[in-house]
N, C-alpha and C positions, 0 to 999 in steps of 0.2 A: 600556595602549593596545591590546594584543593581545586582552585580554578584552573591551574595548568593541567592537572590530571584529567579534569573534565573536558578540557579542550582537546587533549590528545585522544581520549576515547571517542569524542564526537568526530574527530578527524579520521580515526581508524575505522569507524562504523561503516558498514556496507548498506547502501540503500536498498529497499525492496525491488526497485527497478533493476539495479545491478545484479541482485541475486537471481531474478527471473531470467535475465539475459545469460547469466553463467550456468543456468540449469538448476540452481537450488531453489526449488519451489516452496520449501518449508524451512522454518527456522531450526537449524540443527541444535541450538541451545535448548530448545523446548522438546523436540522429538528425540534427540539423542543420536540421530543418524540421518544421513542424506538419503532421500528416496527419489532416485532419478528415473526408475522404471515406471511405465504407465500403471494405473491402478488395476486395469483388467489383467495385465500380465502378472502382477503380484498376486492377485487372487487366484489366477489359474495355476501359478506355481505352487501356492499353498495347498490347493486342492490336489494337485498332481502328486506331490511328495507324500501327502497323507494317504492317497489311494495306493501308492507304491508300498507304503508300510503295511497297509491292510492286506494287499496282495501277497507280500512276503510272509505275513503271518499265516494266511491261508495255505500257502505252499508248504510252510513248515509243518502245519497240522496234517496235511495230506501225506507228506513224506514220513512223518512219525507214525501215522496210521498204517501206511504201507509196510513199515518195518515190524509191526505187531498186529498183523491182520487177524491172526488167530484170536488174540485177546479181544480185539474190536468185535469180531463176529460173535464170540462167546457172550460178551456183555450185551450186545444188541439182542441176541436170542433170549438171554435171561430177562431183559426188559420186556420183550414180547410175551414170554411165558408169564411174567409177573402181571402184565396188563390184562391178559386173558383170564388168569386164575384168581386174581385179587378179589373180584366180587364174590366168587364161591367161597374163598377163605374167610372173607368178612362175614358171610352169612353163617358158616359153620362155627365161626369163632364165638357166636352168641350162646352156643350150647355145649362147647367143649374147649379145652385149652388150644391156644393158637398153634402150638407146635403140632398137635395131633391133626388140627384142621389143615395145616400145610401139607402134612404127609398124605392125608386122604385125598386132598385135591390133586397133588402131583400123581398119585397112584391112579386116580380116575382119568387124568389126562393121558398118561402113558397107556392105560388099558384101551382108551378110545382110539389112540393112534395105532396101536398094534391090532386092534380089532378091525380097523379100516383096511390096513395092509393085508390082513388075513382074508377078509372078504374079497378084496381085489385079486389076490392070488388064487383063491378058490374059483372065482368067476373065470379067470383066464384058463385055469387047468380044466375046468369042466366044458368050456366052449372052444377049446383050442382046435380039436379035431374038426368040428363043424365049421369053425372059422377058416381053417386052412383050405377046406374044400370050397367054401364060398369065395374065398379070396382067389383061388385058382380060377374058378368060373368067372369071377369079375375081371380078372386080368385078361382072360381070353376074350371076353366081350369088349373090353377096351381096345385090345389089339385088333379085333375084327373091325371095330368102328374106325380106328385110325387107318386101317388098310383100305377099307371100301366104304367109308362114310362120306358125309357131305362136306367135309372140310376141304379147303382149297389146296391142301397138300396131302400126300399119302406116305405112310410108313409101313414098310413090309416086314414080314417076319425075319427075313435075312438081315435087314438093318438092325433090328432089335437084337438078334443073335450076335451080330458083330459088335454091338455096343456092350453086350454082356461079356464077350470074350476080351474086349479091350479093358473092361473093368477088372476082370480076373488077372490079366497080365499086369495091370498097374498095381494091384494088391500084392502080387508076387514080387514085383520089383521093389516095392517099398515096405516089404515085410519087416525089415529091421527098424525102420522109423515108426511103423505102427506098433511094434512091440515096445519100443521105448516110450511111446506115448501112452500105451496101456499101463506100463509100469508107473509112469508119472500119475496117471489117473488113480491107480491103486493107492499111491502115496497120498493123493488128495482125499480119497475116501477115508484113509486112516486119520488124516488131519481133521476131516469133517466130524468123525466120531469123537475125536479129542475135544473139539470145540463144543460138541453137543453135551459131552459129559461135564465140561467146565461150566456150560450154561445152566445145566440142571443144578449143579452145586451152588452157583450164585443165586439161582432162583429160590432155593430153599431159604437162604438168608434174607433175600429181598422180601419174600412173603412173610417170614416169621418176625424179622427185626428191621424191616425197611424204615419205619418211622424213627426208631431210635438211631439208626445209622445216619439218617438225614439230619436229625437234631445234633448228633455228634459233629457232623461236618459243619453245620452252621455255627456251633460253638467255637470252632477254630478260627472264625473270621472276626474282624473288628466289629464292635457292637453297632457302629454307624452304617455298616454295609449289610447287616443281616436281613433287614427288611427288603432290600432290593433283591438279594439272592432268594429270599422266600417267595417273593412275587414272581421272579423269573422261573424258579423251580416249579411252583404250582401251575403256572401257565404252560410250561413245557410238558409237564407230566399229564395235565388235563388233555392237551392236544394229542400227545403220543398215545396215551391209553385209549382215548376216543377213536383215534384212527385205527389202532390195532384191533380193538374189539369190533368196531364197525366193519373192518375189512374181513374179519373172521366170519361175522354173521352174514355179510353179503356173499362171501365165497361159499359158505355152506348153503345158502339159498340158491345160488347159481348152480351148485352141484346137484341139488335135489331137482330143480327144474330141468336141467340137462338130462339127468337120469330118467325122469318121467317122459321127456320128449323122445329120447332114444329107445326107450322100452316100447312106447306106443308105436313107433315106426318100425320096430323089429330089427334094429341095428344091433349086431352082436357086440359083445364086450361093452355093454352099456355102463356097467359099474366102473371099470377102469377109465373109460372116457369121461364119466362124470367126475371121478377123482382128478383127472387131468384138467377139467374145467375148474374144479375147486382150487387146484394149485395155481392155475393161470390167473385167477382173480387177484393174487398177491403181487403180480407183476403188472403195473399200470401200462396201458396202451399196447403191450406186447403179448402178455400171457393169453388174453381172451382170443385174439385172432389166431395165435398158434394152436390153441386147443380146438378152435373151430376148424382149422385146416386139417388137423389129424382126424377129427370126427368125420369130416366130409370124405376123406380118403377111404376110411373104413367103410362108410356107407356106400361109396361108389364101387368099391371092390366087392362088397357083399350083396347089395340090392340094386345096383344100377345108378344111372345118371340122375334120374328124378329124385331118388331117395337122398342122394348127396345134396341136391339143390334145396330140398325141403329141410334137411338137417342144417345146412348153412344159414338159411333164412330164419329157422327157429332159434339157433344160437345167437344170431345177430339181434333178434327181437329180445332175447334174454339180456343181451348187453345193453340195449336201449332201456329196458326196464330197470336195470341196475343203475344206469347213469341218470335217469330222469326221475325215478321214484325211490329206489332203495337208498342210494347215497344221500339225497337231501333228507329223507325220512329218518334214517338211522344215525348218520353222522351230524346232521344239522349244521350248526355253525362252528363245530369243533375244528374242522379243517376247511378253511375258506381260501382256497387257492384257485386262481383262474386257470382254465384249461391250457392256455398258452404257457403259463408257468409250469404246470405239470409236464407238458410235452418237453419243454426245455430242460427241466430237471431230470427227467428220465433219459433224455438223449445225452446230457452231460454225464450222468451216472453210468450209463452204458459204455460211453467212450472211455471213462476213467477206470472203471472196475468191472466191466462186463455185466453179467446177469446180477451179480451181487450189488453192483452200483445201481442198476435199474430198480431193484427191490427196495433199497434203503434210501434212495434219493428223495422220494416224495415225503416220507415221514420226517426226514431230517430238515428239509426245507420248510415243512409245515411247523415243526417245533421252533425253528429259528425265527420264522415270521410271527408266531404267537408270542414269543419272548420279546421280540422287538416291538410288537404292537402294544404290549402291556407296559413297557418301560418308556416308550416315547411320549412326548407331549404334543398333541395335535393343535395346529393353528386353525383359525376359522376357515371353513371350506370356501373354495372359489365359486363364483357364480357361473352359470352356463354361458357359452359364447354368445348366444342370441341376446341374452339379457345384457351382457357387456356392450354389445354393439348398439342396443337401443338406449343405453344410459347416456344422457347428454354430457355427463361429467367426464366421459372417456374420450374427449377430443384430444387430438395430437398435442396441441399447445399445453393443455392441462397436464398430460402425461410428462411432457418435457419439464414443466415447472415442478411437478411432483418429484421427478427424478433428481432435478437440481437441488431441491430442498433436502431430499434424502442424503445426497452426496455431501451437501454442506454440513448436515448434522453429523454424518460419519467422520468428516474431516475434523470437525470441532472435537468430537469424542476422542479421536486418535491424537490430535495435537495437544490435548491437555490431560495427559495421564496423571500428572501430579494432583490436579484437582479431583480426579476420580479416586485416587488413592486416599486423599484426605477427607473425602466425603464420608458421612456416617452411613453405616450399613444396617438395614433393618434386621433385627434378630430373627424374625420369622423367615426372612429370605435366607439368612445364614444357615438356619437349621434345615431348611428344605434342600439347600445345596449339599448338605452333609449326608443326605439319605432319607429325609423326611422327618416330620415332627415326631419327637419322642424316640428317635433312633440314636442320636448322638448322646454323648455323656452329659449328664445334667450338671 
């Protein structure tokens, strides 16, 4: 009977040639399923559905953030305040209790901010009369130049008066819409003060008990994952704090240089314009040009065309100094993003969340890249293209043979999962896959 069963199984077996003709390129008894799709299509499908899952996760995060924008802005501001005040708190903590050091540091920051606003308001109040006269004179000069200057076109006073009348009519016709927008802006101001109060409240605890809060969070995680979270958190905070403190220092330097330039050139409202340059430094790619345009308009109206040109050139040189000297010197390698990445991040943030998105996009991308860089494992770098072209081993035939060998190795590894499962696993490799040596349970 054994010989008869063997004969039946031999008769019922399908030869490799028959399987190939039928489309079964692999033995289903070994792989467990038939793979009729080409290899490139299976790989592309695997990458595609994984990308779709990642995209869906990003969309969910953005949607959840949009529903709690106030909380997100408050926490972001609290982290910014913490990054700026943390060095001062650490220094004062050496000679006094940390709670007192936190209170004094926050008080110093609030007094500095209020003092800056007071100085700007005092400058505007004392120079407003003189500025209004200079502005009227500058507007008349600009009008005369447009009417009888060397431009290929002319603009008369009648046309300007007509434009002003049209503007007044438009304002009167849309008074209701403007009032509703003003009411919405008032509500936004109230929301902004709420976010600021919540940010200050969170900053107090981040400064006073930040380390213990982070330790409590790590203790809620499995022991095998704590080292990974510690590495990611340290890398992210190092990059975020470095970017924040560096931006504040650079913005303060830009404001001082702009104030010196505007004062030397006799441009009115030098202090408010310097504060505008200071604020513009926090908005990459957008803030500095906007501040420069405003300063040029004031200089044009007050002192004429050449003063506006010199102001524009001076502020542009300050921007070059910031980009080529201050940022590499102050930030170093804490934020290593290519200018193209910065431009794309700012554009995407602006399209997504307006000015707020433009402000927070670069630090978020920098933190994400820093965490990814610390957690990834780098392969050996590629050689330059010229070296590859000169290498005789890079002949087309050799590449084809190498690819075929790689594919054959891949096919053997896929076709024999049982052998891979039965193989012994190195304990060191097992511990590394669990989160690194010494992380998993002993």
